[in-house]
N, C-alpha and C positions, 0 to 999 in steps of 0.2 A: 827222665825230664831235668832240665837244667836247673842251677838253684834261682836262676833270674825269669824262667817261665813257672817255675813252683809259687814264688815269689806274686810273680803275678795273677794265680789262680787265686791265691787264697783273697786276695784285694780285689777282686771279681766276682766272689761267692754269693756278695748281695744283689750283684747285679745281674746275675742268673736267676737269684729267684726274687727278684721285681719284674724280670722279663713279660709278665703276664698282664702287667699295664700296657704294654705296647700290642701294636699289633702281630700277630706270628701264625702266616701262615701254615695254613693245612692242606695235607694233598689227600686227606683220607675225608675230609670234613665241607660242607660247603659255605661259608657265609654269607651271611643272610642278606647282603646291599646281592649280590649274584645270584643267589637263589631267586630275588625278586625278579631281578635283571630275566631270568632265564626263564622265568615263569611268562614275562611281559613279550618276551619277544622270542618266543622257542629256542633258546641256543640249547645245541648240543649237551647232552647231560657229560660229556667225556672228558673227566680233565684235563688230559694233553690239548682240547683245545684251546685251554684257557693261558695253557704256558705260563706266563710270569708271575703271578700271584693269588691268581683264582680271585679276584678281588676286583676285578674287570665289572663293576655295578654303575648304580646309579649316578652316583658320584664321578664316577669316571666320565658318562656319558654328561653330563650337566659341564663338569672342565672343558669335556671334548667341545663346546658349543658356547662354552662362553668368550667373551672379552679379555679375559684375564692376562696380563705380559708372558709371554714365555721366554726363556732362558733358550738361546740359539747358539749355536754350534758353529765353528767357523766355516760356514757352508763355501766360503769363497775359495777356500783350500784344497775341499772334497770336490770341489765342483757338483755342488747342488742347488737348488735353489731356493730362495725359503723371501716371503713378504716382510721377515721381521728384520730388524735393524740388528747385524752380527759385530762380532767384536772382531778388531785386526789382531791375527795371531799370528805370529812368528812361523814358520812351515817345518823351521827345521825344531820349533817344540813337538810335533806331533810325534807319538810314537806309538808302535804297534806290538801288539802282544802274539804270541807264538803261534796261537790257530787266529787271526785276524781283523781283531776288535783296534780300532784306531779309538784315541784318547790324545787327553791332552790337559795337563792337571794346573789346574785353575790354583788351587793351594793343595802346598806337599803339609801333609799330616808331620805330628813328631810323636807320637804312639805308635804301638808295634802293628805291622800288619800280622792280619789273617793267616792260619793254616787248618788243614784239613782238621776238620772236626771240631772247629773251635765258633763261637758264637760271634757276628757281628750286629750292630743297629745302626742304621742307614736311614736317610729319609733323602727321596728322589722327585724326578717329573721325567716319564717318558713321553716322547712327541715322534712325529713322524716325519718325513724330510720335507714337507709344507710348514711346518710350527705346529702345526695341531695337537696338542696335550692327549693324548689319551687314557695316560693314570699320571695320578703324582699324588706324594706324602709332603712336601714342601709346605710350609702357610703355617697361619693363625689354625689351631684346632684339628691340625692334622697331626694323629699318632705315630713316629716311627718305628719301619718294620723290625721285629726281631726274627732271624733265622741260624739255621744251622748251617755251615760251610759244608758242601758234600753232600748235602739230605737232597739235591733238587730240589726245593723249593721256590729258586728264582730262574730265569733263562742262562743256559752257560756264557754269552757270552758276559752279562752281568757279574756272573759271581767269580771268571777270569782275570778280569779286570781289576774286581775287591781284592784278589791274593795279595798283587804289586803295591796295595794302597796302605798307608798309615792312618793309623786312628787320628782324628782331627780334619785330612785331609777332603778334599774336593776336586772331582776329575769331570772331563766330558766326554761323552761317548758315544762312535758309531758302530753298532752292531751291525754286521751281516744276520741277513734274513735265517741261516743256517744255524746260528748261534743265538735266534732268537725266537721269536713264534714260527720260522719255516714256511712250509707249505700250502699249511692249514689258515694260518694266520689266527686273526679274534673273529670268532663269524658266527651269526646266528643260522639256522637252518632256513631263515627267509634270504640270505645274502646280504644283509645288513652286517659291516665288515668296522669293528672300531681300529685292527690293523690288519688291512688286507693282506694277501697270501705271499712271499716272497718280497715281502719290506723289510726294506734294512730300516733300525729305530734308531733313537739318539736316547741318550740318556745324562741329566746332569746329575751326579748321586755325590751326598755327605756321608763319609763314612763317623759314624759319631763316634762309636766303643769297638773294643773287640774283647773280650772274654772266652780264655781258655774252659776248653772242655774240661770239668773235673772227673771223667772217664780216659 
């Protein structure tokens, strides 16, 4: 480990200690909100059916049906339709990750970029192509999400996009279905879906902090 990374590790030890104050996803435990939703809606218990964070519970359902302002991807550039007003974006600013996640940097951060094994803290909003919010951690009362890069705690497309961001940055993503929720989507056994199968999804994500793994 280089001197700069070691210094960064020392400066972030406190951050690693206090991450329990944030929403920390688990692949082996089920959050209360999701458990309640599963009980009411008959959601399959398989964790892989949840995909992103396993927290698409009552809060996400309420947001999906609300009139809250949505954050718009430059849909006119990507040939998709949305009822919300979209930002004018220079097509030359659209970039693509090696695996096909399209993105536009709303703000380029000045901090460090995460690497495998690092811990990150983000806020985000997830949307369908029509602007419907299916999950989100932006806004008053919403705790940021803390997780470890490489631990498969978020969808692959989101994690890949984070690797080329810098702390303090904000990015809009268009994630293809195979890097999001795949052919299963996020659905109940009765066929009700927050995210339909084989659906591309959008994210507006802010990378708030990066902390080097202590190991």
